[in-house]
C-alpha positions, 0 to 999 in steps of 0.5 A, a space after each residue: 411348669 411345662 418345659 418347651 425348651 429342648 434339653 441339651 443332647 436332645 438332638 434338636 438343632 440350635 436354630 430350633 432351640 433358639 426359636 423356642 427360647 424366644 417364644 418363651 420370653 415373649 409369652 410373658 411366662 418366663 421365670 428367673 430360672 428360665 433366664 438363668 437357663 437361657 444365659 447358660 445355654 447362650 454361653 455354652 457355645 458361640 454357635 448358640 449365641 449366633 442362633 439366638 441373635 438370629 432368632 431374635 432379629 427374625 421375630 423383631 422383623 415379623 412385628 405385628 404380623 404375628 397378632 391374632 384375635 379371637 373370634 366369637 360365635 353366634 351371640 345375641 346382641 342386647 341393647 337396652 334402647 334402640 334409636 330410630 335409624 331407618 334408611 327408607 328407600 322409595 318403591 318402584 318396580 325392579 327389573 326382571 320382576 323383582 319387587 320394589 325396595 321398602 326397607 333397606 339397611 334399617 336398624 330395628 326401631 324402639 319397641 322391643 319386638 325386634 331382634 339382632 343376632 351376631 353371626 360369626 365364624 372363627 378362622 378356618 370355620 365355615 357354617 350354614 345358617 337358615 335365616 328364614 323362609 327360603 333364605 340361607 347364608 353360608 359364612 366363610 372363615 373369619 366372618 362377622 355379620 349382624 342379622 336383624 329381624 323386625 316386623 318389616 322384614 329381615 336384614 343382614 349387614 356384613 361386618 367382615 369376611 364373606 357370606 354367600 346368600 341364597 334367596 329361594 323361589 319361596 322366600 317372601 318377596 321384598 322382605 330380606 335385604 343385605 348391606 356391605 360397606 356403603 351398598 345395600 342389596 335385595 333380590 328374589 330367587 337369586 344367589 350372591 356373595 358379599 365380601 368385606 375386608 377393611 374398607 374394601 367390599 364387593 357384591 358378586 351376583 352368581 344367579 338371578 338378579 340383585 338390585 343394589 343401591 349405592 351412594 344414591 344410585 341404583 343398579 341391577 347386577 346380573 349373573 357373573 357381575 361384580 360390584 367392587 366398593 372402595 374408598 369413595 369408589 364403585 366399579 362394576 365389572 363382568 367376572 369370569 371368576 364366579 366358580 373360583 369365588 365360591 370354591 371355598 364351599 368345597 374347601 378349596 382355594 382356586 387361583 389363576 395367574 395371581 400374585 403370590 402375596 395375594 394368595 398367601 394373604 388369602 390362605 392366612 384367612 383359613 390357617 391358624 397362626 400366620 404365614 409371612 413372606 420374608 422375601 418381598 420379591 416373592 410377593 409379586 411372583 405369579 402363580 396358579 393352582 388349587 389349594 385344599 384348605 385342609 392341607 395348606 401346609 402341604 401347599 406351602 412346601 410346594 411353594 417353597 420347592 417351586 420357587 426355590 425358597 426357604 420354609 421356616 416353621 416356628 412355634 404357634 403356627 408361624 411359617 416364614 417363606 423366603 
């Protein structure tokens, strides 16, 4: 059996040993021999018992924050029978020469000539997928999207995460549509970002124009225009953060005057394990800067120094700030 508990006299401090014991107990792999060794370790000194109780309380406070889930990769979806669930939207000219929408957000119909694929990235992973002639999708970390292809065209539905869609000049007109939350979108010669986090979703137009249908209304997004979607709420705003929104393509997170809690949650999308803010007062502190996504732990050390906070590292990639 692998020994992950520091041996006596190893020089490791009691706090680290206590945390290692907690990890072993919570793993479900602890044996009767482990329990006997733990009892001996705790009885060896009052300091050991104090360290163990402190580690136990700390892990109890973390609760569900330590939960992680596995991410799938590209997997074809097999459905023995598809039902007709097409959402047809009438034609009509779009602004700036974009052709009318013919088939927004539809599901493949019966017949077997249609195909669906699940596109997914794991935490920290990014990938680029060619979806067809002149259409590419850059998937950010921890993203899941459903891509379907039918005789009527192609469509992508973002289930969670973030995807940058690029529609080139030579893409077939009116043949590719995208769905996120309650909104469906189509564009020609454009670049736009879809994002979804639970019930919150957004569409950010970077280049060109994007026609969006949401709750029976149509609107056109121009460059640097952001549409935020929430629980029954849609908000259209001009965005000054277009470059920051796609900085992840260069493996960077750029933030300006943002709450530390928001930045930490964003970093948790990329880093294995979990970063936890133990001090609630730190979450509202405003910060600005750039984090290289391949060096997140270095950024956490800088946060701790600049905010005069304690940084505690636990097994399994768990880091507690505060």
